[in-house]
C-alpha positions, 0 to 999 in steps of 0.5 A: 469506475465502480471498481476503482471508486470502491478500492480507493475508498477502502485505501483511504479508510486504511490509510486514515486508520494507520494515521490514527493508530500510528501515534500508538506505535512508538517503537517495535516493542509496542507491536511486540507487546500489544497483540491487538495493536500488532494485528491492527497495524499488520492488517491495515498495512497488508490491505494498503499494499494489496489495494495499491497492487489491485488498483495498479493491476486494474490501471494496467489492464485498462491500458492494455499493459500485460503483467506477470506478477504484482511487481510488474503491475505496479511497475507499469504505473511508470507508463502513465505520466501522472505517476512520477518515477520516484513514486513508482520506485517507492510503490514497487517495493509494496508487493515484496512487503506484502509478501513478507507480511503474509509469509514471514509474519513469525520473523517479521522485522518490526522496525520495518513495520514501524517505518512503514506506519511512519511514512505512508506518503507514497500510498497517499500520493498514489491515492490522490493521483488515482482519485484524479484518474477516477474523476476523469 
């Protein structure tokens, strides 16, 4: 369980940090003007996405579920009744968002970034569920 525990701690840390700095992100202009805030937000969002993907992949592997890519790893969460379908539907967008953060950083739509900072609920719900799984 060390793998999950370590990644859950890191996920909780970045979610807490995004909640903390979220008040400084009033609009896309804030991210365009302040490079430190821009970098801080993007790095934590990227880390949250990657941690959800990594944890989903680990849970898939433990169940013996195969996956060919990040999206399929997250989609496999639906095979576990503890993950509501509506939550999986939200989380399945994270691999694509992660790819945008990594590869499309020059043409990034900062309105989407602001929306992501304002609504961390899916990642928070995921964190709560996986904490329960890790405690079993």
